[in-house]
Structures are given as C-alpha cells and as structure tokens.
C-alpha distance (Angstrom), angle and dihedral (degrees) to the residues before:
residue distance angle dihedral
X1 . . .
X2 3.76 . .
X3 3.80 122.4 .
X4 3.79 121.6 -127.9
X5 3.79 133.0 -167.0
X6 3.75 113.9 -155.3
X7 3.81 125.9 -165.5
X8 3.79 126.8 -150.6
X9 3.85 122.8 -167.3
X10 3.81 109.7 -161.5
X11 3.79 117.7 -172.5
X12 3.82 113.9 -129.9
X13 3.78 96.7 24.3
X14 3.75 131.8 -85.5
X15 3.83 136.4 -116.6
X16 3.79 127.0 -126.0
X17 3.79 87.8 -128.7
X18 3.79 93.0 57.3
X19 3.79 92.0 47.5
X20 3.81 91.1 49.7
X21 3.79 89.8 53.2
X22 3.82 91.4 49.3
X23 3.85 90.2 47.5
X24 3.84 89.8 53.6
X25 3.77 88.9 52.4
X26 3.80 89.0 51.5
X27 3.80 91.2 51.7
X28 3.81 90.1 52.1
X29 3.78 91.8 51.0
X30 3.78 104.7 36.3
X31 3.82 101.9 84.8
X32 3.81 91.6 64.9
X33 3.81 87.2 65.8
X34 3.82 100.2 37.2
X35 3.82 88.1 -112.7
X36 3.84 131.4 136.1
X37 3.79 119.8 -159.6
X38 3.80 102.8 -152.8
X39 3.83 110.2 179.0
X40 3.76 142.7 -15.7
X41 3.79 138.3 -155.6
X42 3.78 127.9 -155.6
X43 3.80 135.0 -156.1
X44 3.82 98.5 -169.1
X45 3.82 98.0 -172.9
X46 3.80 94.6 49.3
X47 3.78 94.3 40.2
X48 3.76 93.2 -124.3
X49 3.80 126.3 145.4
X50 3.78 126.2 -176.9
X51 3.82 121.0 -164.2
X52 3.82 127.2 -167.4
X53 3.78 111.8 -151.3
X54 3.77 136.9 178.3
X55 3.80 105.9 -145.7
X56 3.81 141.4 149.5
X57 3.81 89.1 -119.2
X58 3.80 141.6 -13.8
X59 3.81 91.4 -97.5
X60 3.81 91.3 61.1
X61 3.79 91.4 51.6
X62 3.83 90.6 49.2
X63 3.80 91.7 48.4
X64 3.81 91.6 57.1
X65 3.83 92.9 53.5
X66 3.82 91.0 44.7
X67 3.82 93.1 51.5
X68 3.80 97.4 37.5
X69 3.87 99.9 49.6
X70 3.79 111.6 -24.3
X71 3.81 96.0 -111.5
X72 3.78 101.3 126.0
X73 3.79 119.1 -175.3
X74 3.77 122.0 -99.3
X75 3.82 90.8 -143.7
X76 3.81 134.8 14.6
X77 3.80 126.9 -169.1
X78 3.79 132.4 -171.6
X79 3.82 105.1 -127.1
X80 3.80 139.6 -177.3
X81 3.76 121.7 -138.6
X82 3.80 119.2 -118.3
X83 3.74 134.2 177.7
C-alpha cells in the first residue's frame, strides 16, 4: 500500500499528550478502513502535527481521522520512504 504523510496546522499550539490521545483513537478506528497509522511527529509551539500512514488511498487516511476525532489534515502527500 502507498505511504502518506499528512500535515495538521492547529491554531494556538498543541500538546504531545493531546496528539497521543488522538493517535490512540486513530489506532482504534483504522482497521475499518484498511489503514495503519504508523508514526507521528509534533511541533507543539507551532501547532503542527505530521502523521505517517499506510493506506490504500488518501481518502481512507482522512476517513480514519474524521471518525476517530474529527481533526482532519490540512494537507496530505503520497511519499516514498528513504534511508
């Protein structure tokens, strides 16, 4: 399956704890869409979150976020992993 990196821009910053809770909700929802959320990165001060997801398509990745917690990404890119 393709890999996607999504980007969230949250006004006012974001905490690692809040992102961890949202990620857990993604993990509980993902199997219904044949999606696997793999990792995430957070810039707390800038309110940016980056999620790496293995999904059949971008729409499936977005559906998981929408159903799990409602925080859909502002951008999503198909990516290839390098070393």
